[in-house]
N, C-alpha and C positions, 0 to 999 in steps of 0.2 A: 504493501500500499504505501503512497507517495506521500511523503509529509508537505503538509501545508506550507507555503511560503510566508514568511512572517510580514504581519502587517502591521505593526508597529514598531518603534524605537527596541521597547524595551523587549520584545518577542525576537526581534535581529540580535540583540545583544545576548540573549539565553541560548541563540543557535550556535554560537561560537563564530562567528563571520567577523572579519578582519578587513580593514581596509587595506588596500596596495595601489600603488600607480599604475596608471596602463602599461607603461613598459614593462613593471615586474610583473604583469598580469601574462602578456606576450609573452615574454620570457620564462614566466614557468609553465604556461600550459604549452608552448610550443616543445620546452625539458621534456615532459612528460611524454607528448607525442612522439619524440625522437627517441628517447627510452622504450618505449613500447613498440620502436619499429612501425610504426602509421606513416601510410603515405602523407605526405606535408602538402604537397601540392597537384590535388588530382588532376588529371586533364594536361598540367603542361608536359608538353614532349621534346626533349633535345638539350634541358638546361640542368639534367641531373647532376652532372660532375663542373657545372661551369657557373651558374645563376642561383641555380639554389643553395649550393653552399655558400655563397656569399649573403644572401638575405638570412639564413641562419644564423650564422655569423653576427651580422650587424643586429637581429633579434636580441640574442645571446647578450650582446656589447650596450644594451639601451640604447641604440642609435635611430636620431630621426636619418630618412634616407631619402637619396634622390635616383631612380630608374634613368637610366641614360641610355638609350638608343633611338635607332629610325623607326618610323613607324611601322605598326604591323609586327612589333616584336613582342607582343603580350606585357607591353608594362604597366597599362589600365587592370589589366584583368587579375596579374600580379600583387598588385595592392589594393584590390577589392577582397582578395582570398587571404589577407592578414586576418581578416574577422574571424576567419576560423578560429584563430587561436586566444578570442575574449572568450570571456566566460558568458554561457547562453543566457545567462539575466545576471542585471546587475541592479542591488539596491537602492534607490535614490530617496532624499526626503522630499514627499508629494505636499508639496507646498499649495493649498487651493488658490483660485482666483480671488474670493473673498479675502485674503489676506493680503492685503495691499496690491492687489492686481497678481497674485501668484509669484513662483520663481522663472525666468527664463532659463535659466541652468539645472541640468540633472546633480542636485547636490548631493556629495558623499555624506549620508548621516551622521556620520564621525567626526565631519571635520568640514563644514559648508564654507566658503570661501568667499560668499556674497554676504553683504551685511542683511539683505532680505532673510536668507536663509539661517543666519547666525541668530536674528530676531525671533524668527519662527520656531527654531528648536528652542529658544530660551523659554518660550511663551509654553511650549506644551511637553518639554521635558520626554520621557520614555511613552507618554501616549502619542506623540507625533506618528502622523501616519507615515508608512513605507508604502515606494511605488517600487515598480520591478523595469527595470530596460533591455528590451531584448538586441542581442548583440548586432543583428542584423540592422537597428536604427542607429546605433554607433558609428558608423561610417558615414560621411560625406565628403563628396569631390566638387571641384569647380572647373571649369576652362577658362583659360588664362585670361584668351583675348574679351575686351570688353567688360572683366571684372575691373569694381570699382571698389574705393577702401570702404564703404559702408557695405557692402556686401559680404565680406571677410572678416572684416575686424568690427566696424559699426559707427555709429553717427548719433550727434545729441538729436535730441528726439524734442522738437519745440511743443508738442503739445505736453508734456511732460514739465518744460518750464512753465508753462502757461498756470499748470496744476500747482505749482509753487515748488517745484524741486532747483535745488541750487546747480548752476551750469557745471560747476566743478564737482557735483557728486555723483555717486554710481546709478542715482534714482533718476537721474537724467538721461542717461544714455542708452540706445537699442543697439545692443548687440548682435553682431554678423554672425556667420558660419561657425566660423575658429571657437569664439567663446562657447557659442552653444554644444558644438563637441566636447565641451569639457569632460574629461573622464571616457575619450573616443579617441577615434582617427580622422583626421582631415588629409584629402591628397588635394594638392593643386597641379593639373595636368598645363604641360607646355609653358613651365614657370618662365622662360626668357622673354614671352610676350605678356607679363605681366608689367605694369604698370609701376614705373621705381619708387613712387609714394606707397604703394601695397607692397613692395618689396621690403622696404624700411618697416612697417610695420611687422612685416611676418620676422625681421630680422630681431625686431624687440621680443618677441613671442617666442622666439628659438631661444635669446640670450635670456632674457630676464622674467618669461613666463609670466608676463602681466600685459595689460592694454594700454594705449594711448591713443586717444579720440581727441584732433582737433587740440593738441597742445595739455588736455587735463589727463591725467596719470589716475589711471583708477588697478592700485596695486593688488592682486589676488595671486595664489598659487594656482595658476592655470594648469592643467592635467591636461595636454595631449601629444598625441603623436602627430608628427606631423610630415606628409611624403611627398616627394616632387616627382615629375616626369619632366623629361627634356628631351629635343634631337643633340647629336652633338655637334652636329653645323652651325647652330645658332645656341647653345650653350656657352660655347667655347669661343664665341665672338665677344671681342671686347667691346663693354659696355651693356651687352645685354643683361645680365646679370651682376648685381654689386656685388664688388668684392666681401665683404664681410656677411652678406647673407651665404655667399658659397663655403667661407670659412664654418661657419656654424652648422652646417652639414655634416650630419656624424660618420654616413657612409653613403658611399655612390656606386650602385649596382649597374654594372656596363651590361645590357642585355645584347641578342644577336640573332641574325635570321638562322635557320636550321643548316648544320654544316655538311648534312648528308643529305642527299635526296629523297633515301627511302624514309628519313625523318618529315621531312616536307611532305611526302605525300600522306605518312600518317597524319600529321596535322592536317593536311586538305581533307582528307577523307572523315575525320572527327569532327572538325567544325562545320563542314559542308550540310554534315547530318542529313543527308538526301536517302530516303526509303527508296529501293532499287527494285522491289518488289509491287504487289497490288496487280490489280487487274493488268496492266500492262508492264511487266518487268524487264530491267534494263541488267545485262552482263557486260561489266566494262573491263576489257583485257587490260592487262599489267603493263604494256609499253604506251598505250592513251593516256593513263595516269601520268606515266614517267615523262610524255612530252608537255602536259598540261604544266608538271611541276617546273619543268625544265626553260621552260617559256619565263617563268619569273625567276629563276637561276641566271638566264641571259639576259633580262633587262635588269637585273643588277650589277651586269658586270658591262651593258653596254654604254657607249660614249653617246648615243642619241638621249640617253635618258641621264635625267639630272642624277646624279648620285648622290647629293647631299639632302635632297627629300626623301630617297629609299624608296624602294617597292614592298610595299604591303604584304602579308601573307594571305590577305583578303583577295589580290589580284586571283592567285591559284584558287582560293576557295568559290571566287565567282566564275570563272572560268570551267571552272569543275561542273558547277551545277548547271551553267549554260549547255555544256556539251553533252550531259546526261538529258538535258530536257528537248534539245535538239533529236536527239536519238530518240527516246521517248516519242516525242511527236507522230517519227516516222513511221515509230511500232502502230501507235492509234490508228493513222490515216491507212498503213499496209496490211493492218494486221500481222505484225512481225512480233513473236513471242519467243525469246526474249530480243528486245532491240539492242542492239551491238554497238557503239560509238564509233565514228570512223573518221579521218583526216577530213572530211569535207564537211562534216558538225564542227569544226574547230571555226570554221570560217564566219561563225557566228559569234566567236568571242570580240569581235570588235565593240558589241555592245556592251559586254560587262568588263571588257579593259579601258573604256573608256572614262576618263577622269581618274585613273587608278595609276597613269604612268604620265610622272612630269616629265617632258622634253627638255633636253639642254638647248634651249634657244641662243646660246651665247658660243656654243661651240661651231664646230666646221659641219656637223651632221644636219643639214636643213629639210627636215623630212615633216610632214604631217603626221598625226595620230596615228592615221590610218595606215600608214605605211612602215611607221616604226612596228606597228604590230604584224605586220605580213613579214616583215624582215626578221623577226624576234621569233613567228613561229617558224619560218624556214630554218632557222639556227638550231632551235630546238628539234624539229624532227631529223636534222641533219645529223645532232649529235646522238640522239637516243638511235637511230638507225645503225649510223657507223659503230657502236656499242653493239648491237645486233649480228652486225656482219663479221666482226672481229672476233663474238663469243662462239657464235654458231655458225659462222659460214654459210652466206645466203647466193653465193655465185650462181648456185644452181637456180634459184629463184630468178637470179638476176637477167641470166641468161634469157627465159623463158619470155619476159617482157621487152627485151631487147631485138627480136627478130621481127621488127617492121611493124607492128601491129600497133592501132591505135585503139585504145581504151577511156572510154567515156565515165564519169563518176559522177556521183554527186548525192547530196543529204536526203535528197527524196527517190533516188534509182532503188528500185525492189534487189534486194539481196540474191533474187533469182538469176537477176542478168550479169551479176560476176562471175557465175557458174563458166559459163562459156569463155570468159577469158582466160578461165585457169582449169581446165577441165581434170587434169591430173594434178592433184595436191603433192608438191615433193616430199617427202620423209623429213628433210629436217625441218619442215613445217611444224611438227609437233612438237619438237624437244624447242624450236624456238621462241613460240608462243606462247604456250605453257596453255595451251587451248585447243580446241579438237575443231581445227579448220577442215577438216575432212567431211565430216558428218554434218556440220552445221552453215547453212548458207550464209547467215549473217553473221559468224565468226570469219568464214572465208571471206566476203567483204570487205570486212573489218582489216583485214591482215592484207589483201590487195592492196588497199588504198595506202596502205602502211609502206607495203614495198614500193608501189609507184612513186608515193610523196619521195621516200627515201630515195630512190633513183634520181628523182628530178633535183634533190635539194643537194646531189652530191654532183650535178651536172652529167648524167647518164641519159636523160631522158630530156624532153623538152614537153613546157606546159602550157595550155592555154586555157582561157576561161569565157564561158558566155552563156548569161542568160541560166547563172544558178548551176551549171555544168562544168566541170572540167576536164579536157582532153588532154592525156600522156600519149607521146609518139617519140619516137626515134629521132 
């Protein structure tokens, strides 16, 4: 039977509950999870030996943290996941609105920091009511662009001055997000885009743990863990972040993109969350997954793309979803079960890649976004095809397609049409593609397009496109 939660200060004292800071709470709960061998950050892939140990060290050291990395590297997700190491429920002094308008903070019942909280505790003693704050509500974050001082620190409330509050008193202030996260976690995304005045306010909170608003200092022991995220290209630019604030951040956690393609594919499939079953199922060959992820890898290396901006993992995720959607559309219209994605389905990734690639307009490669997508797709196909040729030897297959035959393909061409292009399936296909191309026309069609596109990308075939169809010939 579950023990009822204490509802008064006296009951809370009798329960044996003890106050502790947020950083101590995080440290002790993480220590327990680490000792028990629990998975600390479920769903985070590729950071097991790099990023996660640095986060663990920072929490154990009770540091405020900066997550430094390019877009789409999971910085915000990691910050939000730190909530897992807070207590499920936290008691607070439940000051009602009837008592001088209530209390804006979730006060520690044993150590209130506001004058209103102390007065309420003095008036009610052990009969003071206790509320319980869920850990999910003890986290708040803000995006730096457009953020004002009043949003995160606070402002003098004119209505309270009219009501008789002195301008220099705590009662005259309307607190922003950070003070309201007293005993919680606050995260500021894209720190370099934050106004200098707000940065100064954050510096004061990190240094003194108090609040200064319009020259009026309200001194109380603000208990909050402060997290930041930033892109290296802007964070390291002189003048973007005041040196005093940088100096007060306890630990910098450097994130990165997946260092192996298979990890990128794992993240892509996990985050896409596509149901490939149902009435019109989709079966995705491994080489198609590899091409989609290789497209993002190529973009991260390309001189056409502004590398200071980065290429988010969301590019792979969106393109993967688009590829499956195109295959499923074919399956629905042509009644193919399962539908199998082909190279021609990738012609639709222009829509999902749009806006996710920031071109380097100052470089020598002056291209449109559409041209960049085409070039990166060709590079990805060439890379993956080259690996299959080296590993499995597809010369036998290449010879079949290089005998002067013109083959037309397309995302809405029935799979049965591809059977005439390759009546005899070479034995090497079964080993190379890990799919049964001999028995399934849809799989065969996907393999045919992969080989044709690979031969084209390696300059062994020519290609022409017209009305949604692609023709390959010698």
